[in-house]
MISE-162261 format. One record per atom (N, C-alpha, C): residue number from 1; x negated, y, z negated. Coordinates in steps of 0.2 Angstrom, whole numbers, padded with zeros to 4 digits, always signed. Atoms other than C-alpha are relative to their C-alpha. Example, Ala and Ser with C-alpha at 12.3 -4.5 7.8 and 13.67 -1.06 7.14 Angstrom:
<nodes>
- 1,-0004,-0006,+0000
- 1,-0062,-0022,-0039
- 1,-0004,+0006,+0000
- 2,+0004,-0006,+0001
- 2,-0068,-0005,-0036
- 2,+0004,+0005,-0003
</nodes>
This chain:
<nodes>
- 1,+0000,+0007,+0000
- 1,-0507,-0314,+0088
- 1,+0006,-0003,+0005
- 2,-0005,+0002,-0005
- 2,-0498,-0323,+0103
- 2,+0005,-0005,-0004
- 3,-0005,+0004,+0003
- 3,-0483,-0334,+0100
- 3,-0003,-0007,-0002
- 4,+0003,+0006,+0001
- 4,-0493,-0349,+0103
- 4,-0005,-0001,-0006
- 5,+0004,+0000,+0005
- 5,-0506,-0345,+0091
- 5,+0003,+0000,-0007
- 6,-0004,+0000,+0005
- 6,-0493,-0341,+0078
- 6,+0002,-0007,-0002
- 7,-0003,+0006,+0001
- 7,-0485,-0358,+0080
- 7,-0006,-0005,-0002
- 8,+0005,+0004,+0001
- 8,-0502,-0367,+0079
- 8,-0002,+0001,-0008
- 9,+0001,-0002,+0007
- 9,-0505,-0358,+0062
- 9,+0006,-0003,-0004
- 10,-0005,+0003,+0004
- 10,-0488,-0363,+0056
- 10,+0000,-0007,-0001
- 11,+0001,+0007,+0001
- 11,-0491,-0381,+0060
- 11,-0005,-0002,-0006
- 12,+0005,+0002,+0004
- 12,-0507,-0381,+0050
- 12,+0002,+0002,-0008
- 13,-0002,-0003,+0007
- 13,-0499,-0371,+0035
- 13,+0005,-0005,-0003
- 14,-0005,+0006,+0002
- 14,-0484,-0384,+0034
- 14,-0003,-0006,-0002
- 15,+0003,+0006,+0001
- 15,-0495,-0398,+0036
- 15,-0004,-0001,-0007
- 16,+0005,+0000,+0007
- 16,-0507,-0393,+0022
- 16,+0005,+0000,-0006
- 17,-0004,+0000,+0006
- 17,-0492,-0390,+0010
- 17,+0003,-0007,+0000
- 18,-0003,+0007,+0000
- 18,-0484,-0407,+0014
- 18,-0006,-0005,-0002
- 19,+0005,+0005,+0002
- 19,-0501,-0416,+0012
- 19,-0002,+0002,-0008
- 20,+0003,-0001,+0006
- 20,-0506,-0407,-0004
- 20,+0006,-0001,-0005
- 21,-0005,+0002,+0004
- 21,-0489,-0411,-0012
- 21,+0001,-0007,+0000
- 22,-0001,+0007,-0001
- 22,-0491,-0429,-0008
- 22,+0005,-0003,+0003
- 23,-0006,+0003,-0004
- 23,-0477,-0431,+0004
- 23,-0003,-0004,+0006
- 24,+0003,+0005,-0004
- 24,-0489,-0440,+0016
- 24,-0008,+0000,-0001
- 25,+0007,+0000,+0002
- 25,-0506,-0447,+0013
- 25,-0005,-0002,+0005
- 26,+0006,+0002,-0005
- 26,-0523,-0450,+0022
- 26,+0002,+0003,+0007
- 27,-0001,-0002,-0007
- 27,-0520,-0448,+0041
- 27,+0007,-0001,+0002
- 28,-0007,+0001,-0001
- 28,-0502,-0452,+0040
- 28,+0004,+0006,+0002
- 29,-0005,-0005,-0001
- 29,-0488,-0442,+0047
- 29,-0002,+0005,+0006
- 30,+0001,-0004,-0006
- 30,-0486,-0430,+0062
- 30,+0005,+0005,+0000
- 31,-0005,-0006,-0001
- 31,-0478,-0413,+0067
- 31,-0001,+0002,+0007
- 32,+0000,-0003,-0007
- 32,-0473,-0406,+0084
- 32,+0005,+0006,+0000
- 33,-0004,-0006,-0002
- 33,-0466,-0390,+0090
- 33,+0001,+0000,+0008
- 34,-0002,-0001,-0007
- 34,-0457,-0387,+0106
- 34,-0001,+0007,+0003
- 35,+0002,-0006,-0002
- 35,-0464,-0373,+0116
- 35,+0005,+0003,+0005
- 36,-0005,-0003,-0004
- 36,-0454,-0361,+0127
- 36,+0000,-0003,+0007
- 37,+0000,+0002,-0007
- 37,-0460,-0368,+0143
- 37,+0001,-0008,+0001
- 38,-0002,+0006,+0000
- 38,-0454,-0385,+0138
- 38,-0005,-0005,-0002
- 39,+0005,+0004,+0002
- 39,-0471,-0392,+0133
- 39,+0000,+0000,-0008
- 40,+0000,+0001,+0007
- 40,-0476,-0396,+0115
- 40,-0007,+0001,-0003
- 41,+0006,+0000,+0003
- 41,-0489,-0393,+0102
- 41,+0001,-0006,-0005
- 42,-0001,+0005,+0005
- 42,-0492,-0408,+0091
- 42,-0007,-0002,-0004
- 43,+0005,+0002,+0003
- 43,-0504,-0415,+0078
- 43,-0004,-0006,+0004
- 44,+0004,+0006,-0003
- 44,-0519,-0426,+0084
- 44,+0001,-0006,-0003
- 45,+0001,+0006,+0003
- 45,-0520,-0444,+0082
- 45,-0006,-0001,-0005
- 46,+0004,+0001,+0006
- 46,-0529,-0450,+0065
- 46,-0003,+0007,-0003
- 47,+0002,-0006,+0003
- 47,-0529,-0432,+0059
- 47,+0004,+0000,-0007
- 48,-0004,-0001,+0006
- 48,-0524,-0428,+0041
- 48,+0004,+0007,+0000
- 49,-0004,-0006,+0000
- 49,-0510,-0415,+0039
- 49,-0003,+0005,-0005
- 50,+0002,-0005,+0005
- 50,-0520,-0407,+0025
- 50,-0006,+0004,+0003
- 51,+0006,-0002,-0002
- 51,-0535,-0403,+0036
- 51,+0000,+0001,+0007
- 52,-0001,-0001,-0007
- 52,-0528,-0398,+0053
- 52,-0004,+0007,+0003
- 53,+0003,-0005,-0003
- 53,-0538,-0386,+0064
- 53,+0005,+0003,+0006
- 54,-0004,-0003,-0005
- 54,-0527,-0374,+0075
- 54,-0002,-0001,+0007
- 55,+0003,+0000,-0007
- 55,-0538,-0374,+0090
- 55,+0000,-0007,+0002
- 56,+0001,+0006,-0002
- 56,-0539,-0393,+0090
- 56,+0007,-0004,+0000
- 57,-0006,+0004,-0001
- 57,-0520,-0397,+0090
- 57,+0001,-0002,+0008
- 58,-0001,+0002,-0008
- 58,-0514,-0406,+0106
- 58,+0005,+0004,+0002
- 59,-0005,-0004,-0003
- 59,-0505,-0396,+0118
- 59,+0002,-0004,+0006
- 60,-0003,+0005,-0006
- 60,-0494,-0407,+0131
- 60,+0005,+0005,+0004
- 61,-0005,-0003,-0005
- 61,-0484,-0401,+0146
- 61,+0006,-0004,-0001
- 62,-0008,+0002,+0001
- 62,-0465,-0404,+0148
- 62,+0000,-0008,+0002
- 63,+0000,+0008,-0002
- 63,-0470,-0422,+0155
- 63,-0004,-0004,-0006
- 64,+0003,+0003,+0005
- 64,-0480,-0426,+0139
- 64,-0008,-0001,+0002
- 65,+0007,+0000,-0002
- 65,-0497,-0424,+0147
- 65,-0004,+0004,-0004
- 66,+0004,-0004,+0004
- 66,-0511,-0418,+0137
- 66,-0004,+0006,+0004
- 67,+0002,-0005,-0003
- 67,-0516,-0401,+0142
- 67,-0007,+0003,-0002
- 68,+0006,-0002,+0004
- 68,-0529,-0396,+0129
- 68,+0001,-0003,-0007
- 69,+0001,+0003,+0007
- 69,-0535,-0401,+0112
- 69,-0002,-0007,-0001
- 70,+0002,+0007,+0002
- 70,-0538,-0418,+0104
- 70,+0005,-0004,+0003
- 71,-0006,+0005,-0002
- 71,-0528,-0434,+0109
- 71,+0005,+0000,-0005
- 72,-0006,+0000,+0005
- 72,-0511,-0433,+0102
- 72,+0002,-0006,-0004
- 73,-0003,+0005,+0004
- 73,-0502,-0443,+0089
- 73,+0002,-0006,+0005
- 74,-0002,+0006,-0004
- 74,-0498,-0461,+0095
- 74,+0008,+0000,-0001
- 75,-0007,+0000,+0001
- 75,-0480,-0457,+0089
- 75,+0004,+0004,+0005
- 76,-0003,-0005,-0005
- 76,-0476,-0446,+0104
- 76,+0007,-0004,+0003
- 77,-0007,+0003,-0003
- 77,-0462,-0459,+0110
- 77,+0006,+0002,-0004
- 78,-0005,-0001,+0004
- 78,-0452,-0456,+0095
- 78,+0002,+0008,+0000
- 79,-0002,-0007,-0001
- 79,-0454,-0437,+0096
- 79,+0003,+0002,+0006
- 80,-0003,-0001,-0006
- 80,-0450,-0437,+0114
- 80,+0007,-0002,+0001
- 81,-0007,+0002,+0000
- 81,-0434,-0447,+0112
- 81,+0004,+0004,-0004
- 82,-0004,-0005,+0004
- 82,-0428,-0435,+0098
- 82,+0001,+0006,+0003
- 83,-0001,-0006,-0003
- 83,-0431,-0420,+0108
- 83,+0005,-0001,+0006
- 84,-0005,+0001,-0005
- 84,-0422,-0428,+0123
- 84,+0007,+0000,-0002
- 85,-0007,+0001,+0002
- 85,-0407,-0432,+0113
- 85,+0003,+0006,-0005
- 86,-0002,-0006,+0004
- 86,-0407,-0417,+0102
- 86,-0002,+0006,+0003
- 87,+0002,-0005,-0004
- 87,-0406,-0402,+0113
- 87,-0002,+0006,-0003
- 88,+0002,-0005,+0004
- 88,-0407,-0390,+0099
- 88,-0006,+0000,-0004
- 89,+0006,+0001,+0004
- 89,-0422,-0397,+0091
- 89,-0006,+0004,+0003
- 90,+0006,-0004,-0002
- 90,-0437,-0385,+0091
- 90,-0006,-0002,-0004
- 91,+0006,+0003,+0004
- 91,-0448,-0395,+0079
- 91,+0002,-0007,-0003
- 92,-0001,+0006,+0003
- 92,-0450,-0412,+0072
- 92,-0006,-0002,-0005
- 93,+0005,+0002,+0006
- 93,-0459,-0419,+0056
- 93,+0002,-0007,-0001
- 94,+0000,+0008,+0002
- 94,-0463,-0438,+0053
- 94,-0005,+0000,-0005
- 95,+0004,+0001,+0006
- 95,-0469,-0442,+0036
- 95,+0000,-0008,-0001
- 96,+0000,+0007,+0003
- 96,-0473,-0458,+0026
- 96,+0002,+0001,-0007
- 97,-0002,-0002,+0006
- 97,-0465,-0451,+0011
- 97,+0003,-0006,-0004
- 98,-0001,+0006,+0004
- 98,-0464,-0464,-0003
- 98,+0007,-0002,-0001
- 99,-0007,+0002,+0002
- 99,-0446,-0463,-0009
- 99,+0004,-0002,+0007
- 100,-0004,+0001,-0006
- 100,-0439,-0462,+0009
- 100,-0002,-0007,+0003
- 101,+0002,+0007,-0002
- 101,-0450,-0478,+0014
- 101,+0004,-0005,-0004
- 102,-0003,+0004,+0004
- 102,-0444,-0486,-0001
- 102,+0008,-0003,+0002
- 103,-0007,+0001,-0002
- 103,-0426,-0484,+0003
- 103,+0001,-0004,+0007
- 104,+0000,+0004,-0007
- 104,-0429,-0490,+0021
- 104,-0001,-0007,-0001
- 105,+0002,+0006,+0002
- 105,-0434,-0506,+0013
- 105,+0006,-0004,-0004
- 106,-0005,+0004,+0004
- 106,-0418,-0510,+0003
- 106,+0005,-0004,+0004
- 107,-0005,+0005,-0004
- 107,-0406,-0524,+0009
- 107,+0007,+0003,+0001
- 108,-0007,-0002,-0001
- 108,-0390,-0514,+0006
- 108,+0001,+0007,+0003
- 109,+0000,-0007,-0003
- 109,-0394,-0498,+0016
- 109,+0005,-0001,+0006
- 110,-0005,+0000,-0006
- 110,-0380,-0494,+0029
- 110,-0004,+0003,+0006
- 111,+0004,-0003,-0006
- 111,-0389,-0491,+0046
- 111,+0003,+0006,+0002
- 112,-0003,-0006,-0002
- 112,-0376,-0478,+0050
- 112,+0000,+0006,-0005
- 113,+0000,-0005,+0005
- 113,-0378,-0469,+0034
- 113,-0005,-0002,-0006
- 114,+0005,+0003,+0004
- 114,-0394,-0473,+0026
- 114,+0000,+0003,-0008
- 115,+0000,-0004,+0007
- 115,-0392,-0460,+0011
- 115,+0008,+0002,+0000
- 116,-0006,-0003,+0001
- 116,-0375,-0456,+0004
- 116,+0000,+0007,-0002
- 117,+0000,-0008,+0001
- 117,-0369,-0437,+0001
- 117,+0000,+0000,-0007
- 118,+0000,-0001,+0007
- 118,-0376,-0436,-0016
- 118,-0001,+0007,-0003
- 119,+0000,-0007,+0002
- 119,-0379,-0417,-0016
- 119,+0002,+0004,+0006
- 120,-0003,-0005,-0005
- 120,-0373,-0402,-0007
- 120,-0006,+0002,+0005
- 121,+0005,-0002,-0005
- 121,-0391,-0398,+0000
- 121,-0002,-0005,+0004
- 122,+0001,+0006,-0005
- 122,-0393,-0415,+0007
- 122,+0005,+0001,+0006
- 123,-0004,-0001,-0005
- 123,-0377,-0412,+0016
- 123,-0001,+0006,+0005
- 124,+0002,-0006,-0004
- 124,-0382,-0395,+0022
- 124,-0005,+0000,+0004
- 125,+0006,+0000,-0004
- 125,-0399,-0398,+0027
- 125,-0001,-0006,+0004
- 126,+0001,+0006,-0004
- 126,-0399,-0416,+0033
- 126,+0007,-0002,+0003
- 127,-0006,+0003,-0002
- 127,-0381,-0421,+0035
- 127,+0001,-0007,+0000
- 128,+0000,+0008,+0001
- 128,-0383,-0440,+0039
- 128,-0006,-0002,+0002
- 129,+0006,+0003,-0002
- 129,-0397,-0451,+0041
- 129,+0001,-0007,+0003
- 130,-0001,+0007,-0002
- 130,-0398,-0467,+0052
- 130,-0007,-0003,-0002
- 131,+0006,+0005,+0001
- 131,-0409,-0482,+0049
- 131,-0001,-0004,+0006
- 132,+0001,+0003,-0006
- 132,-0417,-0489,+0064
- 132,-0005,-0007,-0003
- 133,+0004,+0006,+0002
- 133,-0426,-0507,+0063
- 133,-0007,+0002,+0000
- 134,+0007,-0001,+0000
- 134,-0444,-0509,+0061
- 134,-0004,+0000,+0007
- 135,+0004,+0000,-0006
- 135,-0456,-0505,+0076
- 135,-0007,+0001,-0002
- 136,+0007,-0001,+0001
- 136,-0475,-0506,+0076
- 136,-0001,+0008,+0001
- 137,+0002,-0007,-0001
- 137,-0482,-0488,+0074
- 137,-0002,+0001,+0007
- 138,+0002,-0001,-0008
- 138,-0483,-0481,+0092
- 138,+0003,-0004,+0004
- 139,-0004,+0004,-0005
- 139,-0472,-0494,+0100
- 139,+0004,+0004,+0004
- 140,-0005,-0004,-0004
- 140,-0463,-0486,+0115
- 140,+0007,-0002,-0001
- 141,-0007,+0003,+0000
- 141,-0448,-0497,+0111
- 141,+0004,+0004,-0005
- 142,-0004,-0004,+0005
- 142,-0444,-0485,+0096
- 142,+0004,+0006,+0004
- 143,-0004,-0004,-0003
- 143,-0439,-0473,+0109
- 143,+0007,-0002,+0002
- 144,-0007,+0003,-0002
- 144,-0425,-0484,+0115
- 144,+0004,+0000,-0006
- 145,-0004,+0001,+0006
- 145,-0419,-0486,+0097
- 145,+0002,+0007,-0001
- 146,-0002,-0006,+0001
- 146,-0419,-0467,+0095
- 146,+0005,+0003,+0005
- 147,-0005,-0002,-0006
- 147,-0410,-0464,+0112
- 147,+0007,-0004,-0001
- 148,-0005,+0004,+0002
- 148,-0398,-0477,+0106
- 148,+0005,+0003,-0005
- 149,-0005,-0004,+0005
- 149,-0391,-0465,+0093
- 149,+0003,+0006,+0003
- 150,-0003,-0005,-0003
- 150,-0386,-0453,+0106
- 150,+0000,+0007,-0002
- 151,+0000,-0007,+0003
- 151,-0391,-0438,+0098
- 151,+0004,+0002,-0006
- 152,-0004,-0001,+0006
- 152,-0379,-0440,+0083
- 152,-0003,+0002,-0006
- 153,+0003,-0002,+0005
- 153,-0392,-0438,+0071
- 153,-0006,+0004,+0000
- 154,+0006,-0004,-0001
- 154,-0406,-0425,+0068
- 154,-0005,-0004,-0005
- 155,+0005,+0004,+0004
- 155,-0414,-0437,+0054
- 155,+0001,-0007,+0001
- 156,+0000,+0007,-0001
- 156,-0419,-0455,+0057
- 156,-0005,-0003,-0005
- 157,+0005,+0004,+0005
- 157,-0427,-0467,+0044
- 157,-0002,-0006,+0004
- 158,+0002,+0005,-0003
- 158,-0438,-0479,+0052
- 158,-0002,-0006,-0005
- 159,+0001,+0005,+0006
- 159,-0438,-0496,+0042
- 159,-0007,-0001,-0001
- 160,+0007,+0002,+0003
- 160,-0454,-0500,+0032
- 160,-0005,+0005,+0003
- 161,+0004,-0004,-0003
- 161,-0461,-0484,+0039
- 161,+0000,+0008,-0002
- 162,-0001,-0007,+0002
- 162,-0454,-0467,+0036
- 162,+0005,+0005,+0004
- 163,-0005,-0004,-0004
- 163,-0442,-0452,+0041
- 163,-0003,+0003,+0005
- 164,+0001,-0004,-0006
- 164,-0442,-0443,+0057
- 164,+0005,+0005,+0000
- 165,-0005,-0005,+0001
- 165,-0433,-0426,+0056
- 165,-0001,+0005,+0005
- 166,+0001,-0006,-0004
- 166,-0429,-0413,+0069
- 166,+0004,+0006,-0003
- 167,-0004,-0006,+0002
- 167,-0424,-0395,+0066
- 167,-0001,+0005,+0005
- 168,+0000,-0005,-0005
- 168,-0421,-0379,+0075
- 168,-0007,+0003,+0001
- 169,+0006,-0002,+0000
- 169,-0438,-0374,+0070
- 169,-0004,-0004,-0005
- 170,+0004,+0003,+0005
- 170,-0453,-0380,+0059
- 170,+0002,+0000,-0007
- 171,-0002,-0001,+0007
- 171,-0447,-0373,+0043
- 171,+0007,-0004,-0002
- 172,-0006,+0003,+0001
- 172,-0430,-0380,+0045
- 172,-0001,-0008,+0000
- 173,+0002,+0007,-0001
- 173,-0437,-0398,+0050
- 173,-0004,-0002,-0007
- 174,+0004,+0002,+0007
- 174,-0449,-0397,+0034
- 174,+0005,+0000,-0006
- 175,-0005,-0001,+0006
- 175,-0435,-0391,+0022
- 175,+0005,-0007,+0000
- 176,-0004,+0006,+0000
- 176,-0424,-0406,+0029
- 176,-0003,-0005,-0002
- 177,+0004,+0006,+0002
- 177,-0437,-0418,+0027
- 177,-0001,-0001,-0008
- 178,+0001,+0000,+0008
- 178,-0440,-0413,+0009
- 178,+0006,-0002,-0003
- 179,-0007,+0002,+0003
- 179,-0422,-0414,+0005
- 179,+0001,-0007,+0001
- 180,-0001,+0007,-0002
- 180,-0421,-0431,+0013
- 180,-0005,-0004,-0006
- 181,+0004,+0004,+0004
- 181,-0436,-0437,+0002
- 181,+0003,+0001,-0007
- 182,-0002,+0000,+0007
- 182,-0428,-0430,-0014
- 182,+0007,-0004,-0001
- 183,-0007,+0004,+0001
- 183,-0411,-0438,-0010
- 183,-0002,-0007,+0000
- 184,+0002,+0007,+0000
- 184,-0421,-0455,-0007
- 184,-0002,+0000,-0007
- 185,+0003,+0001,+0006
- 185,-0429,-0452,-0024
- 185,+0007,-0001,-0005
- 186,-0006,+0000,+0005
- 186,-0411,-0449,-0033
- 186,+0004,-0007,+0002
- 187,-0003,+0007,-0002
- 187,-0405,-0465,-0023
- 187,-0003,-0006,-0004
- 188,+0003,+0005,+0004
- 188,-0418,-0475,-0031
- 188,+0000,+0000,-0008
- 189,+0000,-0001,+0007
- 189,-0417,-0468,-0048
- 189,+0007,-0002,-0002
- 190,-0007,+0001,+0002
- 190,-0398,-0471,-0048
- 190,+0003,-0007,+0003
- 191,-0001,+0006,-0003
- 191,-0399,-0488,-0038
- 191,+0004,-0005,-0006
- 192,-0003,+0005,+0004
- 192,-0386,-0500,-0046
- 192,+0004,+0003,-0006
- 193,-0004,-0003,+0006
- 193,-0378,-0487,-0058
- 193,+0006,+0003,+0002
- 194,-0007,-0002,-0003
- 194,-0363,-0483,-0047
- 194,+0001,+0008,-0001
- 195,+0000,-0007,+0001
- 195,-0367,-0464,-0046
- 195,+0007,+0003,+0003
- 196,-0005,-0004,-0003
- 196,-0354,-0451,-0043
- 196,-0002,+0004,+0006
- 197,+0001,-0003,-0006
- 197,-0355,-0445,-0025
- 197,+0004,+0006,+0002
- 198,-0004,-0006,-0003
- 198,-0348,-0430,-0016
- 198,+0006,-0004,+0004
- 199,-0006,+0002,-0004
- 199,-0330,-0434,-0010
- 199,+0000,+0002,+0007
- 200,-0001,-0003,-0007
- 200,-0324,-0432,+0008
- 200,+0002,+0007,-0001
- 201,-0003,-0006,+0001
- 201,-0315,-0417,+0002
- 201,-0006,+0005,-0001
- 202,+0006,-0004,+0002
- 202,-0331,-0409,-0005
- 202,-0005,+0001,+0006
- 203,+0004,+0000,-0007
- 203,-0341,-0414,+0011
- 203,+0004,+0004,+0005
- 204,-0004,-0004,-0005
- 204,-0327,-0406,+0021
- 204,-0001,+0007,-0001
- 205,+0001,-0007,+0003
- 205,-0328,-0390,+0011
- 205,-0007,+0003,+0002
- 206,+0007,-0002,-0003
- 206,-0347,-0389,+0015
- 206,+0000,+0001,+0007
- 207,+0001,+0000,-0007
- 207,-0345,-0393,+0033
- 207,+0004,+0007,+0003
- 208,-0004,-0006,-0002
- 208,-0331,-0379,+0035
- 208,-0004,+0007,-0002
- 209,+0004,-0007,+0002
- 209,-0341,-0366,+0025
- 209,-0006,+0002,+0002
- 210,+0007,-0001,-0003
- 210,-0357,-0368,+0032
- 210,-0001,-0002,+0007
- 211,-0001,+0002,-0008
- 211,-0351,-0373,+0050
- 211,-0005,-0005,+0002
- 212,+0005,+0005,-0002
- 212,-0360,-0389,+0050
- 212,+0004,-0005,+0005
- 213,-0002,+0005,-0005
- 213,-0358,-0404,+0062
- 213,+0006,-0003,-0003
- 214,-0006,+0002,+0002
- 214,-0340,-0410,+0061
- 214,-0001,-0008,-0002
- 215,+0000,+0006,+0001
- 215,-0345,-0428,+0061
- 215,-0003,-0002,-0006
- 216,+0002,+0001,+0007
- 216,-0353,-0427,+0044
- 216,+0005,-0001,-0005
- 217,-0006,+0001,+0004
- 217,-0336,-0425,+0036
- 217,+0004,-0006,+0002
- 218,-0005,+0005,-0003
- 218,-0327,-0437,+0047
- 218,-0003,-0007,-0001
- 219,+0002,+0006,+0002
- 219,-0339,-0451,+0043
- 219,-0003,-0001,-0007
- 220,+0000,+0002,+0007
- 220,-0340,-0449,+0025
- 220,+0005,-0004,-0003
- 221,-0005,+0006,+0003
- 221,-0332,-0464,+0016
- 221,+0005,+0003,-0005
- 222,-0005,-0001,+0005
- 222,-0316,-0462,+0007
- 222,+0000,-0004,-0006
- 223,+0001,+0004,+0005
- 223,-0314,-0468,-0010
- 223,-0001,+0003,-0006
- 224,+0001,-0003,+0006
- 224,-0316,-0465,-0028
- 224,-0008,+0002,-0002
- 225,+0007,-0002,+0001
- 225,-0333,-0457,-0027
- 225,-0002,+0004,-0005
- 226,+0001,-0004,+0006
- 226,-0332,-0445,-0041
- 226,+0006,+0002,-0003
- 227,-0006,-0001,+0005
- 227,-0320,-0440,-0055
- 227,+0003,+0007,+0001
- 228,-0002,-0007,+0000
- 228,-0319,-0421,-0051
- 228,+0002,+0001,+0007
- 229,-0002,+0001,-0007
- 229,-0309,-0422,-0035
- 229,+0000,+0007,+0004
- 230,-0001,-0006,-0003
- 230,-0307,-0404,-0031
- 230,-0007,+0003,+0002
- 231,+0007,-0002,-0002
- 231,-0322,-0397,-0020
- 231,-0001,+0006,-0003
- 232,+0002,-0006,+0003
- 232,-0321,-0381,-0030
- 232,+0000,+0000,-0008
- 233,+0000,+0003,+0008
- 233,-0322,-0390,-0048
- 233,-0007,+0002,-0002
- 234,+0007,-0002,+0002
- 234,-0337,-0381,-0056
- 234,-0002,-0003,-0007
- 235,+0002,+0002,+0006
- 235,-0336,-0390,-0073
- 235,-0005,-0005,+0000
- 236,+0005,+0006,+0001
- 236,-0351,-0401,-0078
- 236,+0003,-0006,-0003
- 237,-0004,+0005,+0004
- 237,-0339,-0412,-0088
- 237,+0005,-0003,+0004
- 238,-0005,+0003,-0003
- 238,-0328,-0425,-0080
- 238,+0003,-0005,-0005
- 239,-0002,+0005,+0003
- 239,-0316,-0437,-0087
- 239,+0006,+0003,-0005
</nodes>
């Protein structure tokens, strides 16, 4: 099996998994993978992630022109902008996952840090998430909003729409998207309850240990976010 054939199968496998677990409904959501020649494979417009045909995936050249397959997703502008600003991105996942969309609609969300550091795996897999204003699906203007982030985020939450997440490969992008959705679920469950978050020291420990982006630690707020201040405190009881 050629590399391209393998990538086509991978898109379909992950797409089916995301769909069957209810992470994106109907014909919503799209996936792309960057090819070694600079082109992409992407899911077609109006296609369900649960019923993709490897042979009908859209193949685009490095300029975004359709080479083969069905017409591509209308969300090409956001994929293109994220690839352009995240040189390490090998794949992008965009979903309409319920809890992430719900968080994007809350009035008290910080655009520079849409989800706080609630768990270690959110920090490790996602890092930080930016919130960008609402744009009509497929609106080319969304690309300017993504470029405006200057490549500082691999995860972006589109207001009233859903998450867009880049990863080094499709597996990484999917895992990060799933972690973002689970963190959004926690955010909603604990909304208004003043939950204990990871401290800057704990985030710094994760950044150092797992060699993550330094900006994750630098932009974590200071303050009494949790009562066990040591990043190595393993007790489940505080106080």
